[in-house]
FIDO-571074 format. One record per atom (N, C-alpha, C): atom name; x, y, z. Coordinates in Angstrom, 1 decimal. Layout:
! FIDO-571074
  site      xx      yy      zz
    CA       X       Y       Z
...
! end
This chain:
! FIDO-571074
  site      xx      yy      zz
     N    42.0    -4.8   -17.4
    CA    40.9    -5.4   -16.7
     C    39.6    -4.7   -17.1
     N    38.6    -5.4   -17.5
    CA    37.3    -4.7   -17.9
     C    36.7    -4.0   -16.7
     N    36.3    -2.8   -17.0
    CA    35.6    -2.0   -15.9
     C    34.2    -2.5   -15.8
     N    33.8    -2.7   -14.6
    CA    32.4    -3.2   -14.4
     C    31.5    -2.0   -13.9
     N    30.5    -1.8   -14.6
    CA    29.5    -0.8   -14.2
     C    28.3    -1.5   -13.5
     N    28.0    -1.1   -12.3
    CA    26.9    -1.7   -11.6
     C    25.8    -0.6   -11.4
     N    24.7    -1.1   -11.0
    CA    23.5    -0.2   -11.0
     C    23.7     1.0   -10.1
     N    24.4     0.9    -9.0
    CA    24.4     2.0    -8.0
     C    25.3     3.1    -8.5
     N    26.1     2.9    -9.5
    CA    27.0     3.9   -10.1
     C    26.2     5.0   -10.7
     N    25.0     4.6   -11.2
    CA    24.1     5.6   -11.9
     C    23.8     6.8   -11.0
     N    23.9     6.7    -9.7
    CA    23.4     7.8    -8.9
     C    24.6     8.8    -8.6
     N    25.7     8.6    -9.3
    CA    26.7     9.7    -9.2
     C    26.3    11.0    -9.7
     N    25.2    11.0   -10.5
    CA    24.7    12.2   -11.1
     C    23.8    12.8   -10.0
     N    24.1    14.1    -9.6
    CA    23.3    14.7    -8.6
     C    21.9    15.1    -9.2
     N    20.9    15.2    -8.3
    CA    19.6    15.6    -8.8
     C    18.8    14.4    -9.2
     N    19.2    13.2    -9.0
    CA    18.5    12.0    -9.4
     C    17.4    11.6    -8.4
     N    16.3    11.1    -8.9
    CA    15.3    10.5    -8.1
     C    15.1     9.0    -8.5
     N    15.0     8.1    -7.6
    CA    14.9     6.7    -7.9
     C    13.7     6.0    -7.3
     N    13.1     5.1    -8.0
    CA    12.1     4.3    -7.4
     C    12.5     2.8    -7.6
     N    12.5     2.1    -6.5
    CA    12.8     0.7    -6.5
     C    11.6    -0.1    -6.3
     N    11.1    -0.9    -7.2
    CA     9.9    -1.7    -7.1
     C    10.2    -3.2    -7.1
     N     9.6    -3.9    -6.2
    CA     9.8    -5.4    -6.1
     C     8.5    -6.0    -5.9
     N     8.1    -6.8    -6.9
    CA     6.9    -7.6    -6.8
     C     7.2    -9.0    -6.4
     N     6.8    -9.4    -5.2
    CA     7.0   -10.7    -4.6
     C     5.8   -11.6    -4.8
     N     5.7   -12.3    -5.9
    CA     4.5   -13.1    -6.2
     C     4.9   -14.6    -6.2
     N     4.2   -15.4    -5.3
    CA     4.5   -16.8    -5.1
     C     6.0   -16.9    -4.8
     N     6.8   -17.5    -5.6
    CA     8.2   -17.6    -5.3
     C     9.1   -16.9    -6.3
     N     8.5   -15.9    -7.0
    CA     9.3   -15.1    -7.9
     C     9.3   -13.6    -7.5
     N    10.5   -13.0    -7.6
    CA    10.6   -11.6    -7.3
     C    11.0   -10.8    -8.5
     N    10.1    -9.9    -8.9
    CA    10.3    -9.1   -10.1
     C    10.8    -7.7    -9.7
     N    12.0    -7.4   -10.1
    CA    12.6    -6.1    -9.7
     C    12.6    -5.1   -10.8
     N    12.2    -3.9   -10.5
    CA    12.2    -2.8   -11.5
     C    12.8    -1.6   -10.8
     N    13.8    -1.0   -11.4
    CA    14.4     0.2   -10.9
     C    14.2     1.3   -11.9
     N    13.6     2.4   -11.5
    CA    13.3     3.6   -12.3
     C    14.1     4.8   -11.9
     N    14.9     5.3   -12.8
    CA    15.7     6.5   -12.5
     C    15.2     7.7   -13.3
     N    14.9     8.8   -12.6
    CA    14.5    10.0   -13.3
     C    15.6    11.0   -13.3
     N    16.1    11.4   -14.5
    CA    17.2    12.4   -14.6
     C    17.1    13.1   -15.9
     N    17.6    14.3   -16.0
    CA    17.6    15.1   -17.2
     C    18.6    14.7   -18.2
     N    19.7    14.0   -17.8
    CA    20.7    13.6   -18.6
     C    20.9    12.1   -18.6
     N    20.4    11.4   -19.6
    CA    20.4     9.9   -19.5
     C    21.6     9.3   -20.4
     N    22.5    10.1   -20.9
    CA    23.6     9.6   -21.7
     C    24.4     8.5   -21.0
     N    24.6     8.8   -19.7
    CA    25.4     7.8   -18.9
     C    24.8     6.4   -18.9
     N    23.4     6.4   -18.8
    CA    22.7     5.2   -18.7
     C    22.6     4.4   -20.0
     N    22.6     5.2   -21.1
    CA    22.5     4.6   -22.4
     C    23.8     4.1   -22.9
     N    24.9     4.6   -22.4
    CA    26.3     4.3   -22.9
     C    26.9     3.1   -22.1
     N    26.4     2.8   -21.0
    CA    27.0     1.8   -20.1
     C    26.1     0.6   -19.8
     N    26.8    -0.5   -19.3
    CA    26.0    -1.7   -18.9
     C    25.9    -1.7   -17.4
     N    24.8    -2.3   -16.9
    CA    24.5    -2.4   -15.5
     C    24.1    -3.8   -15.2
     N    24.5    -4.3   -14.1
    CA    24.3    -5.7   -13.8
     C    23.4    -6.0   -12.6
     N    22.4    -6.9   -12.7
    CA    21.5    -7.2   -11.7
     C    22.1    -8.2   -10.7
     N    23.0    -9.0   -11.2
    CA    23.6   -10.0   -10.3
     C    25.1   -10.0   -10.6
     N    25.9   -10.0    -9.5
    CA    27.4   -10.2    -9.6
     C    27.7   -11.2    -8.5
     N    27.8   -12.4    -9.0
    CA    28.1   -13.6    -8.1
     C    29.4   -14.1    -8.4
     N    30.4   -13.7    -7.6
    CA    31.8   -14.1    -7.9
     C    32.5   -13.2    -8.9
     N    33.6   -13.7    -9.4
    CA    34.4   -12.9   -10.3
     C    34.0   -13.0   -11.8
     N    33.2   -14.0   -12.1
    CA    33.0   -14.2   -13.6
     C    31.5   -14.3   -13.9
     N    30.6   -14.3   -12.9
    CA    29.2   -14.5   -13.2
     C    28.5   -13.2   -13.1
     N    28.2   -12.6   -14.2
    CA    27.5   -11.3   -14.2
     C    26.2   -11.4   -15.1
     N    25.1   -11.0   -14.5
    CA    23.8   -11.0   -15.2
     C    23.4    -9.6   -15.5
     N    23.2    -9.2   -16.7
    CA    22.9    -7.9   -17.1
     C    21.4    -7.6   -16.9
     N    21.0    -6.4   -16.5
    CA    19.7    -5.9   -16.5
     C    19.1    -5.8   -17.9
     N    17.8    -6.0   -18.0
    CA    17.0    -5.6   -19.1
     C    16.8    -4.1   -19.0
     N    17.2    -3.3   -19.9
    CA    17.2    -1.8   -19.8
     C    16.3    -1.2   -20.8
     N    15.5    -0.2   -20.4
    CA    14.6     0.6   -21.3
     C    14.7     2.0   -21.0
     N    15.0     2.8   -22.0
    CA    15.1     4.3   -21.8
     C    13.9     5.0   -22.5
     N    13.3     5.8   -21.8
    CA    12.1     6.5   -22.3
     C    12.0     7.9   -21.7
     N    12.0     8.9   -22.6
    CA    12.0    10.3   -22.2
     C    13.1    10.7   -21.2
     N    12.7    11.1   -20.0
    CA    13.7    11.5   -19.0
     C    13.8    10.4   -17.9
     N    13.6     9.1   -18.3
    CA    13.7     8.1   -17.3
     C    14.3     6.8   -17.9
     N    14.9     6.0   -17.1
    CA    15.4     4.7   -17.5
     C    15.0     3.7   -16.6
     N    14.6     2.5   -17.1
    CA    14.1     1.4   -16.2
     C    15.0     0.2   -16.4
     N    15.3    -0.4   -15.3
    CA    16.1    -1.7   -15.2
     C    15.2    -2.8   -14.6
     N    15.2    -3.9   -15.3
    CA    14.3    -5.0   -14.9
     C    15.0    -6.3   -14.8
     N    14.7    -7.1   -13.8
    CA    15.2    -8.4   -13.7
     C    14.3    -9.3   -12.7
     N    14.2   -10.6   -13.0
    CA    13.4   -11.5   -12.2
     C    14.4   -12.4   -11.4
     N    14.0   -12.7   -10.2
    CA    14.8   -13.6    -9.3
     C    13.9   -14.7    -8.7
     N    14.4   -15.8    -8.3
    CA    13.7   -16.7    -7.4
     C    14.0   -16.2    -6.0
     N    13.3   -16.7    -5.0
    CA    13.5   -16.3    -3.7
     C    15.0   -16.6    -3.3
     N    15.5   -17.8    -3.7
    CA    16.8   -18.2    -3.3
     C    17.9   -17.4    -3.9
     N    17.8   -17.0    -5.2
    CA    18.9   -16.2    -5.8
     C    18.8   -14.7    -5.6
     N    17.6   -14.2    -5.0
    CA    17.5   -12.8    -4.8
     C    18.6   -12.3    -3.8
     N    19.2   -13.1    -3.0
    CA    20.2   -12.7    -2.1
     C    21.5   -12.3    -2.8
     N    21.6   -12.7    -4.1
    CA    22.7   -12.3    -4.9
     C    22.5   -11.0    -5.7
     N    21.4   -10.3    -5.5
    CA    21.1    -9.1    -6.2
     C    22.1    -8.0    -5.9
     N    22.6    -7.4    -7.0
    CA    23.6    -6.3    -6.9
     C    23.1    -5.2    -6.0
     N    21.9    -4.8    -6.1
    CA    21.3    -3.7    -5.3
     C    21.5    -4.0    -3.8
     N    21.2    -5.2    -3.4
    CA    21.3    -5.5    -1.9
     C    22.8    -5.5    -1.5
     N    23.7    -6.0    -2.3
    CA    25.1    -6.0    -2.0
     C    25.7    -4.7    -1.9
     N    25.3    -3.7    -2.7
    CA    25.9    -2.4    -2.8
     C    25.2    -1.3    -2.0
     N    24.0    -1.6    -1.6
    CA    23.2    -0.5    -0.9
     C    23.2    -0.8     0.6
     N    23.5    -2.0     1.1
    CA    23.4    -2.3     2.5
     C    24.6    -3.0     3.0
     N    25.1    -2.6     4.2
    CA    26.2    -3.3     4.8
     C    25.9    -4.7     5.1
     N    24.6    -5.0     5.5
    CA    24.2    -6.4     5.8
     C    22.7    -6.5     5.4
     N    22.3    -7.7     5.1
    CA    20.9    -8.0     4.8
     C    20.7    -9.5     5.0
     N    19.4    -9.8     5.1
    CA    19.0   -11.2     5.3
     C    17.8   -11.6     4.5
     N    17.9   -12.6     3.7
    CA    16.7   -13.1     2.9
     C    16.6   -14.6     3.3
     N    15.7   -14.9     4.2
    CA    15.6   -16.2     4.7
     C    14.2   -16.8     4.8
     N    14.1   -18.1     4.9
    CA    12.9   -18.8     5.2
     C    13.0   -19.3     6.6
     N    12.0   -19.0     7.4
    CA    12.0   -19.4     8.8
     C    10.6   -19.8     9.2
     N    10.5   -21.1     9.5
    CA     9.2   -21.7     9.9
     C     8.2   -21.5     8.8
     N     7.1   -20.8     9.0
    CA     6.1   -20.6     8.0
     C     6.3   -19.2     7.3
     N     7.4   -18.6     7.4
    CA     7.6   -17.3     6.9
     C     8.8   -17.1     5.9
     N     8.6   -16.1     5.1
    CA     9.8   -15.5     4.4
     C    10.1   -14.2     5.2
     N    11.4   -13.9     5.4
    CA    11.8   -12.7     6.1
     C    12.8   -12.0     5.2
     N    12.5   -10.7     4.9
    CA    13.5    -9.8     4.2
     C    13.8    -8.7     5.2
     N    15.1    -8.5     5.5
    CA    15.5    -7.5     6.4
     C    16.9    -6.9     6.0
     N    17.2    -5.7     6.3
    CA    18.4    -5.1     6.0
     C    19.0    -4.4     7.2
     N    20.3    -4.1     7.2
    CA    20.9    -3.3     8.2
     C    20.5    -1.8     8.1
     N    20.8    -1.0     9.0
    CA    20.5     0.4     9.0
     C    21.4     1.2     8.1
     N    20.8     2.1     7.3
    CA    21.6     2.9     6.4
     C    21.6     2.4     4.9
     N    21.4     3.4     4.0
    CA    21.4     3.0     2.6
     C    22.7     3.7     2.0
     N    23.7     2.9     1.9
    CA    25.0     3.5     1.6
     C    25.2     3.9     0.1
     N    24.4     3.4    -0.8
    CA    24.5     3.7    -2.2
     C    23.8     5.1    -2.5
     N    23.1     5.7    -1.5
    CA    22.5     7.0    -1.6
     C    23.4     8.1    -1.2
     N    24.5     7.8    -0.6
    CA    25.4     8.8    -0.1
     C    26.8     8.4    -0.3
     N    27.7     9.4    -0.4
    CA    29.1     9.1    -0.5
     C    29.8    10.1     0.4
     N    30.3     9.5     1.5
    CA    30.9    10.4     2.6
     C    29.8    11.4     3.1
     N    30.0    12.6     2.9
    CA    29.1    13.6     3.3
     C    28.2    14.2     2.1
     N    28.3    13.6     1.0
    CA    27.6    14.0    -0.2
     C    26.4    13.1    -0.4
     N    25.2    13.8    -0.7
    CA    24.0    13.1    -1.0
     C    23.9    12.9    -2.5
     N    23.8    11.6    -2.9
    CA    23.8    11.3    -4.4
     C    22.4    11.2    -4.9
     N    21.5    10.8    -4.1
    CA    20.1    10.7    -4.5
     C    19.2    11.7    -3.7
     N    18.4    12.5    -4.5
    CA    17.6    13.4    -3.8
     C    16.5    12.7    -3.1
     N    15.8    11.7    -3.7
    CA    14.7    11.0    -3.1
     C    14.8     9.5    -3.6
     N    14.4     8.6    -2.7
    CA    14.4     7.2    -3.0
     C    13.1     6.6    -2.5
     N    12.3     6.0    -3.4
    CA    11.1     5.3    -3.0
     C    11.3     3.8    -3.2
     N    10.9     3.0    -2.2
    CA    11.0     1.6    -2.3
     C     9.6     1.1    -2.1
     N     9.1     0.3    -3.1
    CA     7.8    -0.3    -3.1
     C     7.8    -1.8    -3.3
     N     7.3    -2.5    -2.3
    CA     7.2    -4.0    -2.4
     C     5.7    -4.3    -2.5
     N     5.4    -5.0    -3.5
    CA     4.0    -5.5    -3.7
     C     4.1    -7.0    -3.6
     N     3.1    -7.6    -3.0
    CA     3.1    -9.1    -2.8
     C     1.8    -9.7    -2.7
     N     1.6   -10.9    -3.1
    CA     0.4   -11.7    -3.0
     C     0.4   -12.5    -1.7
     N     1.5   -12.5    -1.0
    CA     1.6   -13.2     0.3
     C     1.0   -12.3     1.4
     N     0.4   -12.9     2.4
    CA    -0.1   -12.2     3.5
     C     1.1   -11.7     4.3
     N     1.1   -10.4     4.7
    CA     2.2    -9.8     5.4
     C     1.9    -9.8     6.9
     N     2.8   -10.5     7.7
    CA     2.6   -10.5     9.1
     C     3.1    -9.2     9.8
     N     4.3    -8.8     9.3
    CA     4.9    -7.6     9.9
     C     5.6    -6.8     8.8
     N     5.7    -5.5     9.0
    CA     6.4    -4.6     8.1
     C     6.7    -3.3     8.7
     N     7.9    -2.7     8.4
    CA     8.1    -1.4     8.9
     C     8.0    -0.3     7.8
     N     7.1    -0.6     6.8
    CA     6.9     0.3     5.7
     C     6.3     1.6     6.3
     N     6.6     2.7     5.6
    CA     6.0     4.0     6.0
     C     4.5     4.0     5.8
     N     4.0     3.4     4.7
    CA     2.6     3.4     4.4
     C     2.3     2.3     3.4
     N     1.0     2.1     3.2
    CA     0.5     1.3     2.1
     C     0.3     2.1     0.8
     N     0.6     1.5    -0.3
    CA     0.5     2.3    -1.6
     C    -1.0     2.5    -2.0
     N    -1.2     3.3    -3.1
    CA    -2.5     3.5    -3.6
     C    -3.1     2.2    -4.1
     N    -2.2     1.4    -4.7
    CA    -2.7     0.1    -5.2
     C    -2.7    -0.9    -4.1
     N    -3.6    -2.0    -4.2
    CA    -3.7    -3.0    -3.2
     C    -2.4    -3.8    -3.0
     N    -2.1    -4.1    -1.8
    CA    -1.0    -5.0    -1.4
     C     0.4    -4.4    -1.7
     N     0.5    -3.1    -1.7
    CA     1.8    -2.5    -1.8
     C     2.2    -1.9    -0.5
     N     3.5    -2.0    -0.2
    CA     4.1    -1.5     1.0
     C     5.2    -0.5     0.6
     N     5.2     0.7     1.1
    CA     6.0     1.8     0.6
     C     6.9     2.4     1.7
     N     8.2     2.6     1.3
    CA     9.2     3.3     2.1
     C     9.6     4.5     1.3
     N     9.6     5.7     1.9
    CA    10.1     6.9     1.2
     C    11.2     7.5     2.0
     N    12.3     7.8     1.3
    CA    13.5     8.4     2.0
     C    14.0     9.6     1.2
     N    14.6    10.5     2.0
    CA    15.4    11.6     1.4
     C    16.7    11.7     2.1
     N    17.4    12.8     1.9
    CA    18.7    13.0     2.5
     C    18.7    13.0     4.0
     N    17.6    13.3     4.6
    CA    17.5    13.3     6.1
     C    17.3    11.9     6.7
     N    16.9    10.9     5.8
    CA    16.5     9.6     6.3
     C    17.6     8.5     6.0
     N    18.5     8.7     5.1
    CA    19.3     7.6     4.6
     C    20.1     6.9     5.7
     N    20.6     7.6     6.6
    CA    21.5     7.1     7.7
     C    20.7     6.1     8.6
     N    19.4     6.3     8.8
    CA    18.6     5.4     9.6
     C    17.7     4.5     8.9
     N    17.7     4.5     7.6
    CA    16.8     3.7     6.8
     C    17.1     2.3     6.9
     N    16.0     1.5     7.0
    CA    16.1     0.0     6.9
     C    14.8    -0.6     6.5
     N    14.9    -1.8     5.9
    CA    13.7    -2.5     5.4
     C    13.5    -3.8     6.2
     N    12.2    -4.0     6.5
    CA    11.9    -5.2     7.2
     C    10.5    -5.7     6.8
     N    10.4    -7.0     6.4
    CA     9.1    -7.6     6.0
     C     9.1    -9.0     6.5
     N     8.0    -9.4     7.0
    CA     7.8   -10.8     7.4
     C     6.5   -11.3     6.7
     N     6.6   -12.3     5.8
    CA     5.5   -12.7     5.0
     C     5.2   -14.2     5.2
     N     4.0   -14.6     5.2
    CA     3.6   -16.0     5.2
     C     4.0   -16.7     3.9
     N     4.6   -17.9     4.0
    CA     5.0   -18.6     2.8
     C     3.7   -19.1     2.0
     N     2.7   -19.6     2.8
    CA     1.6   -20.3     2.2
     C     0.3   -19.7     2.5
     N     0.2   -18.4     2.9
    CA    -1.0   -17.7     3.0
     C    -1.0   -16.5     2.0
     N    -2.1   -16.4     1.2
    CA    -2.1   -15.5     0.2
     C    -3.3   -14.5     0.3
     N    -3.1   -13.3    -0.2
    CA    -4.2   -12.3    -0.1
     C    -5.3   -12.6    -1.0
     N    -6.5   -12.1    -0.7
    CA    -7.6   -12.4    -1.6
     C    -7.8   -11.4    -2.7
     N    -8.1   -11.9    -3.9
    CA    -8.3   -11.0    -5.0
     C    -7.1   -10.1    -5.4
     N    -5.9   -10.7    -5.4
    CA    -4.7   -10.0    -5.8
     C    -4.8    -9.7    -7.2
     N    -4.5    -8.4    -7.5
    CA    -4.6    -7.9    -8.9
     C    -6.0    -8.2    -9.5
     N    -7.0    -8.2    -8.7
    CA    -8.4    -8.4    -9.1
     C    -8.6    -9.8    -9.8
     N    -7.8   -10.7    -9.4
    CA    -7.9   -12.0   -10.0
     C    -9.2   -12.7    -9.8
     N    -9.8   -12.6    -8.6
    CA   -11.1   -13.2    -8.3
     C   -12.2   -12.6    -9.2
     N   -12.2   -11.3    -9.3
    CA   -13.2   -10.6   -10.1
     C   -13.0   -11.0   -11.6
     N   -11.8   -11.1   -12.1
    CA   -11.5   -11.5   -13.5
     C   -12.0   -12.9   -13.7
     N   -11.8   -13.8   -12.7
    CA   -12.2   -15.2   -12.8
     C   -13.7   -15.3   -12.9
     N   -14.4   -14.6   -12.0
    CA   -15.9   -14.6   -12.0
     C   -16.4   -14.0   -13.3
     N   -15.8   -13.0   -13.8
    CA   -16.2   -12.4   -15.1
     C   -16.1   -13.4   -16.2
     N   -14.9   -14.2   -16.2
    CA   -14.7   -15.2   -17.3
     C   -15.8   -16.3   -17.2
     N   -16.0   -16.8   -15.9
    CA   -17.0   -17.8   -15.7
     C   -18.4   -17.3   -16.1
     N   -18.8   -16.1   -15.8
    CA   -20.1   -15.5   -16.1
     C   -20.2   -15.4   -17.7
     N   -19.1   -15.0   -18.3
    CA   -19.1   -14.9   -19.8
     C   -19.3   -16.3   -20.4
     N   -18.7   -17.3   -19.9
    CA   -18.9   -18.7   -20.4
     C   -20.3   -19.2   -20.2
     N   -20.9   -18.9   -19.1
    CA   -22.2   -19.3   -18.8
     C   -23.2   -18.6   -19.7
     N   -23.0   -17.3   -19.9
    CA   -23.9   -16.5   -20.8
     C   -23.8   -17.0   -22.2
     N   -22.6   -17.4   -22.6
    CA   -22.4   -17.9   -24.0
     C   -23.1   -19.2   -24.2
     N   -23.0   -20.1   -23.2
    CA   -23.7   -21.4   -23.2
     C   -25.2   -21.2   -23.3
     N   -25.7   -20.3   -22.4
    CA   -27.1   -20.1   -22.4
     C   -27.6   -19.5   -23.7
     N   -26.9   -18.5   -24.2
    CA   -27.3   -17.9   -25.5
     C   -27.3   -18.9   -26.6
     N   -26.2   -19.8   -26.7
    CA   -26.1   -20.8   -27.7
     C   -27.3   -21.8   -27.6
     N   -27.6   -22.2   -26.3
    CA   -28.7   -23.1   -26.1
     C   -30.0   -22.5   -26.5
     N   -30.2   -21.2   -26.3
    CA   -31.4   -20.5   -26.7
     C   -31.6   -20.5   -28.2
     N   -30.5   -20.2   -28.9
    CA   -30.5   -20.2   -30.4
     C   -30.9   -21.6   -30.9
     N   -30.2   -22.7   -30.3
    CA   -30.5   -24.0   -30.8
     C   -32.0   -24.4   -30.6
     N   -32.5   -24.1   -29.4
    CA   -33.9   -24.4   -29.1
     C   -34.8   -23.7   -30.0
     N   -34.5   -22.5   -30.3
    CA   -35.4   -21.7   -31.2
     C   -35.4   -22.2   -32.6
     N   -34.2   -22.7   -33.1
    CA   -34.1   -23.2   -34.4
     C   -34.9   -24.5   -34.5
     N   -34.8   -25.3   -33.4
    CA   -35.5   -26.6   -33.4
     C   -37.0   -26.4   -33.4
     N   -37.5   -25.4   -32.7
    CA   -38.9   -25.1   -32.7
     C   -39.4   -24.6   -34.0
     N   -38.6   -23.7   -34.6
    CA   -38.9   -23.2   -36.0
     C   -39.0   -24.3   -37.0
     N   -38.0   -25.3   -36.9
    CA   -38.0   -26.4   -37.8
     C   -39.2   -27.3   -37.6
     N   -39.7   -27.5   -36.4
    CA   -40.9   -28.3   -36.1
     C   -42.2   -27.7   -36.7
     N   -42.2   -26.4   -36.8
    CA   -43.4   -25.7   -37.3
     C   -43.5   -25.8   -38.8
     N   -42.4   -26.1   -39.5
    CA   -42.4   -26.2   -41.0
     C   -43.1   -27.5   -41.4
! end
């Protein structure tokens, strides 16, 4: 029987630090897992799966190794995010639901993939969720340096009590997400200036032609 390597196995190496980033934009969730470790041979030699749905449906992560870190990437819709391997292996229970006007993401207490019995497998774990949806409630430790980021930071003293909770509006969106409004205004201003400059050149040429 083929041995299946899943993403949480990578933390069997002690001294690892991990960052889990999830961008929830509109109805798409972009997942990025970054592992920092001095020995990346394990990651380069094995496969890791973003989705394990049943006995035969496995979806492999896009993987990139650079220097002393390795990144795993995968995109989900809101509906299929509940099949994410990370959720299945790191929490005893979790809920990804639509309720009235909201999306709700919540987990049970404890991050089991960070520990094994009494041994700590991950030195530090940072979870960052960035979203263009207006957030009604969250138990994040803090907001990130970038706009619209919610950050949870855990270490060996926190894993047993760690849990994630977010309640987001489905149809309310933050203003100027990723500077989109500023970029749009810049594009419009550029178009207007181009039109005005072109009109000025045309008028000038017409006047010069009339003098001849």
